[in-house]
C-alpha positions in Angstrom: 12.0 6.9 5.5 10.1 3.6 5.4 7.8 4.5 8.2 7.0 7.8 6.5 6.2 5.9 3.2 4.0 3.3 5.0 2.1 6.0 6.8 1.7 8.2 3.7 -1.7 8.7 2.0 0.0 7.5 -1.2 0.8 4.0 0.3 -2.5 3.8 2.1 -4.2 4.3 -1.3 -2.1 1.6 -2.8 -2.9 -0.8 0.0 -6.6 -0.1 -0.5 -6.4 -1.0 -4.2 -4.2 -4.1 -3.5 -7.1 -6.3 -2.2 -9.1 -5.6 -5.3 -6.2 -6.3 -7.6 -5.4 -9.6 -5.8 -8.8 -11.0 -6.6 -8.5 -10.2 -10.3 -5.9 -12.0 -12.4 -6.3 -9.6 -15.3 -5.5 -6.7 -13.1 -2.5 -8.4 -11.7 -1.1 -9.1 -15.2 -1.8 -5.5 -16.2 0.0 -4.3 -13.1 3.0 -6.5 -13.9 3.1 -5.0 -17.4 3.0 -1.5 -16.0 5.9 -2.2 -13.6 8.0 -3.7 -16.5 7.2 -0.5 -18.5 8.3 1.7 -15.7 11.5 -0.3 -15.1 12.3 0.2 -18.8 11.4 3.9 -18.8 13.5 4.7 -15.8 16.5 2.9 -17.2 18.3 2.0 -14.0 22.0 2.3 -13.8 24.3 -0.6 -12.8 24.2 0.5 -9.1 20.5 -0.2 -9.0 20.6 -3.6 -10.8 20.0 -5.3 -7.4 16.8 -3.2 -7.0 15.8 -4.0 -10.6 16.3 -7.7 -10.0 14.2 -7.5 -6.8 11.3 -5.8 -8.7 11.5 -8.4 -11.5 11.3 -11.2 -8.8 8.2 -9.5 -7.3 6.7 -9.4 -10.8 7.3 -13.1 -11.4 5.7 -13.9 -8.0 2.6 -11.9 -8.9 2.4 -13.4 -12.4 2.8 -17.0 -11.0 0.1 -16.3 -8.4 -2.2 -14.8 -11.0 -1.7 -17.7 -13.4 -2.6 -20.1 -10.6 0.9 -21.7 -10.9 2.2 -20.7 -7.4 -0.1 -21.1 -4.4 2.4 -20.9 -1.6 2.2 -17.1 -1.2 0.4 -16.1 2.0 -2.5 -13.6 1.4 -0.9 -10.9 3.6 2.4 -11.2 1.6 0.6 -11.0 -1.7 -1.3 -7.8 -0.6 2.0 -6.3 0.5 3.7 -7.1 -2.8 0.8 -5.7 -4.8 0.6 -2.5 -2.7 4.4 -1.9 -3.2 4.1 -2.5 -7.0 1.1 -0.1 -7.2 3.0 2.5 -5.3 6.0 1.9 -7.6 4.0 2.6 -10.8 2.3 5.6 -9.3 3.9 8.8 -10.6 2.7 10.8 -7.6 3.9 9.4 -4.3 5.9 10.5 -1.3 8.7 11.7 -3.5 7.3 12.4 -7.0 9.1 10.4 -9.7 9.5 13.4 -12.0 12.2 14.7 -9.7 15.5 13.6 -11.3 17.4 10.9 -9.4 15.7 11.5 -6.0 12.3 10.8 -7.3 12.9 7.0 -7.3 14.5 6.9 -3.8 11.3 6.1 -2.0 10.5 3.4 -4.5 13.9 1.8 -4.0 13.7 2.0 -0.2 10.2 0.5 -0.2 11.2 -2.5 -2.5 14.3 -3.2 -0.5 12.3 -3.1 2.7 9.7 -5.5 1.3 12.2 -8.0 0.0 13.9 -8.1 3.5 10.5 -8.3 5.3 9.2 -11.1 3.1 12.6 -12.9 2.8 11.1 -16.3 3.7 8.4 -16.0 1.1 10.9 -14.8 -1.5 13.2 -17.7 -0.7 10.3 -20.2 -0.9 9.2 -18.8 -4.3 12.8 -18.8 -5.6 13.2 -22.4 -4.6 9.8 -23.3 -6.2 10.8 -21.4 -9.4 14.2 -23.2 -9.6 12.4 -26.5 -9.1 9.8 -25.7 -11.8 12.5 -24.9 -14.3 14.3 -28.1 -13.5 11.1 -30.1 -14.0 10.2 -28.3 -17.2 13.6 -28.7 -18.7 14.3 -32.2 -17.5 
């Protein structure tokens, strides 16, 4: 399924937009807001809480980058994250979101794939985030 998504016109469109978004902090914050809105609208069940946590982590990564707080994210990884988030908020993709239950399947698969693919970057960000909270609290 992942290779079909990555080769789809829908994902290619998201990739094309990702570079422009990455260069505009306002657009990144707007994208993060759209993603949060979709997460709330879809109302994920308990069995998708891991997916929801993963998306929230990606949102935090994008926000920290956009705010200039986190600079450890490689450009290629940032573009991949933004493309996946654009794909996620798009109502028309490989499996349209208006189809009950199955409509979110491609989004879930893509986010899970991305988190595994970027596991080193995700770990580094998580470590940075924990360190920042310790410094700001301490």
